[in-house]
N, C-alpha and C positions, 0 to 999 in steps of 0.2 A: 629340426622340430621332432618331438616325440609323437609318433603316430601309431595308433592301434586300431584294429578293425574287427568288428563282430559281424558275421555274415550268417544268414539263414535262408533257406529255400522254402517257400510256402506253397503248398499245393492243395490244401484241403479247406482252408478258411476263405470263404468268399460270399459276397452278397451281390444282389443285382445292382448295377450302377448305370447312369445315363451313358449312352454311347455317342461319341462325336461322329458327325457325318463323315464319310470318306473324303480324303483330300483329292478332289478332282479338278480343281482350278488353281494353278500356281501363277502368282504375278512376279515378274522379274524386271525391276527398274534398271535401266542402263544409262551410262553416260559415254559409252563407247571406249572407255579407257581399257588398257591392257589387262588390268585387274578385273574389270567387268567381264572381259571375255573368259577369263579363267573361272569366275563365279558362275557364269552362264553355263559352262560345261558341267559344273557340279549340279546345277539346277536341272539341266536336261537328264543327267543320269538319275537324279532323284525322281523326276517326273516319270521316267521309264519304270522305276521300281514301284511307284504308286499307281501307275497307269493313268496318269493325269495329263491334262492339256496345259500348255504354257502360254501366258499372255505376256509379251515383252512390251515394256513401256518406256518411251524416251520423252522426257519433259524439257523443253527448250524455252528460252526467254526471247522476248521480241524487242527489248530495249536496244535502241540503235546506238546510243552513246553520243550522237552528234545531231545537231539541228538540221533537218532536211525538209523539203517541201512535201506535201501530201502525195503526189504521184510517185516521187522517188522513194518515199517511205513505204508506200504500198508495194512497190516493186521489190524492195529489199526484204520486206517481210515475206512476200510470196517466195522469193528465192531461198530464204532461210527455212521456210516450211518445206519446200521441195527438197532441199538438201537433207533435212532431218529425216524425211520419209525414205530418201534414197539410202542413207546410211543405215536406217533401221532395218530395211529389207535385207541388206547384205549381212548385217550383224545377226539378225534372227535366224538365218540359215547358214551362219558360219562360213560365208563365201570366201572370206579373206584368210581363214586359218587352215583350210584343208581338212577340216574335221566334219564335213557335211554329214558323214555317216551317223554322227551323234543325233542328228535330227530326224533320221529316217524312222518312219512308223509313228512319229509323234505329231499331235495336233498343236500347231504353233500359230498364234495370232499376233500381229504387230500393231502397236498403237503409238501415236504421237500426240502430245498435248502441250498447251502453252500455259506457263504460270510458274509458281514456286513448287519445286520438287515434292517437298514434304506434304504440301496440301493436295497436289494432284494425285500422288501415289495413294494416299488414304481415301480420297474421294473416288478414285477409279476402283479401288478394291471394294468399297461399299456398293457403289453402283452396279458392279459386275458380279457381285457375290463371290468374291475370291476367298478361297479356303486357307491360303498360305502365301505370305510374301517372302521371297528370298532376296537378301541383300548381301553383297560381298564387302570386304574391306577394299579400300582403293589404293592402288600402287603409288599414286603421287603423294600420299600422306602416310605417316607412320600408323601403326594399328591402333594406337590410342585415339588419334585424331579421327580415324575412320569409324571406329566403333562408337565414339561419343561425339562425333560431328553432329551438327544441327539436324541434318536430314535423317540420319539413322535414329538418333535419339527421339525426334519428333514422331517418326513413324512407329517405332517400338512402343512409344508412350501413348499413342492415340489410336492405333490400329484396332479395328474390331476383331481381327483374326491374328493368329500366331505370326511372328516374324522370325525367320531363320537368318542369323548372321553367320557368314561363312568367312573364316579368316584366310589370310592371303596364302599361307603354306599348305592348306588342306587340299588334298586330292580325293576325289570321290571314291568310296568303296561301299559295298553293300552294307546297309545298316543292320547289324546283328545285335548290338548292345546299346541300350539307351539308358542314360542316368537321369534321374529326376532329383534335383537338389531340394531338399525340404528342411524346414525348421521345425516341423511337427506342429505348427500352429493350425488352428481350425481352418483358416483359409487355405493353407497348403494341402491339407487332408481332403478338403471339399473339391480341390481342383485335380485330384489324381486321376479322374476319369479320362482326361485328354492323354496323358502319357500312356495309360493302359490301352486306350483305343488305338493309338498310333503304333504301339508295340504289337497289337493284334494285327493291324493292317500290314505291317512290315515283317510279321512273323519273327520279331526280335525279343531278346531277353530285356527285362526292365529292372534296373537297379534303383532302389530308394537310397539316397545318400544323405545321412545327417551328420554334420560335423559339430562337435562340442568342445569347449575349452576346459570346463570344470567338471560338471557332473553329467553322467549319462542320462538318457531320456527315461522317463518312468515307464513301466510295463504298459500301463493303460494307454499312454500316447502311441506307443508302437502298435498295440493291438488295434487301435482305432484306424491307423494307416493301413495296416494289413487286412483289415476287414473289408477293404475295397478291392481285394484281390479278385482275380478272375481265373477260372480254370483254363482259359485259352492262352494265357501268358504266364511264363515262368518269372516269378517275382522274387528278387533277392533284397534283403535289407542289410545295409551297411552302416555301422556306427563308428565314426572315426574321431579320434582325439587329436586336436591341433590347436595352434594359437589363434588362428583365424579361419573363418569359413573358406576364404580364398585359397589359402595355403593347403587346407585339407582337400579341397576340390581338385587343385592342380595335381597333387600327388595321386589322388584316386583316379583321375582321368588317365594319367600316364600308366599307372600300375595295372589297371584293368583294360587298357587299350579301348576305351569307350569311343563309339562312333558319333554319338549325339548327346549333348547335354541339354536338358530342358529345365526351365525355371519359371515359376509363376510370378507374374508382375502385378502386384497390388497397385491400384490407381495412384499415380503421382509419386510413389516413393520407391519404385523398383531400383533405379540407379543409386538412390541415396542409401538404401538398406543393404543390398547384396553386392552390387557392383559399383560401389563408390569409387569415383575416379582416383582420389588420393591414396586409396589402400589396395588397389587391384592392378596397378601397372605391371608388376611382376607376373601376375597370373595371365593377364590378357595379352601381354607381349609373347607369351610362350604357350598359349592355349592350344590344345591338341586336337580339338574337334569343333564343329559348329555348335553354336548356342541358339536354341529356340526359346524366344521370349513369348510366354503365353499370357493372354489377358483374361 
């Protein structure tokens, strides 16, 4: 693929923009899988960098699968509930991994609930005013099934707060470079306050990334985006030519060694527009950093 890049650092053009509130409450849903343990370690390190508390949530089902009498059913349900809470306590403090030091100094709360995971996760985040949901890919499925499985898709599509999807191979490192994928539409430009604010919180560089296939963006479109700049964050604009947005992003993430990719999710059509399953398998199977889906 022929790929070109235009980059500029902006330091003087800025206007006052809405500032997102600090990320102080992170929700981490877990199914106790090995992949969930790795994702949790990433979550804990991120919480430390943000000085945030972590709420760990396990959602379990109570369907017994066989007909039983009421007393037996009640006993089985209570045993399942007790077992869930026991596993949750050990998981939340990494008692089985020998990495308990990762939890030191952090405020961690463990919760268990009954129901459908996608419903319970969103409901819990709303009720408890969660600022960010962190969800890993799962080891027992491939990355495509994990990223686009029903739970992740439903949560990313309905959550009131950002959802951070952490790929299997990603190991946490301090976030110093954030990329915001934009098509320069009015919706994307209006949503730039969140990437700017997060970059400010993390003291990171922010890269606006626009991938085009035919013609470059017009000067006015770029000016509108850069007008949301802030003096507290170093902002760089990159315009890349590529056959597809997905291929351009993949090359950019690898070339610039980006720590976090952010993308705005318009209601109902995020996965159809930017991360359509049929056209992004190659990108997501080799994604080099976590993806934050913003609402």
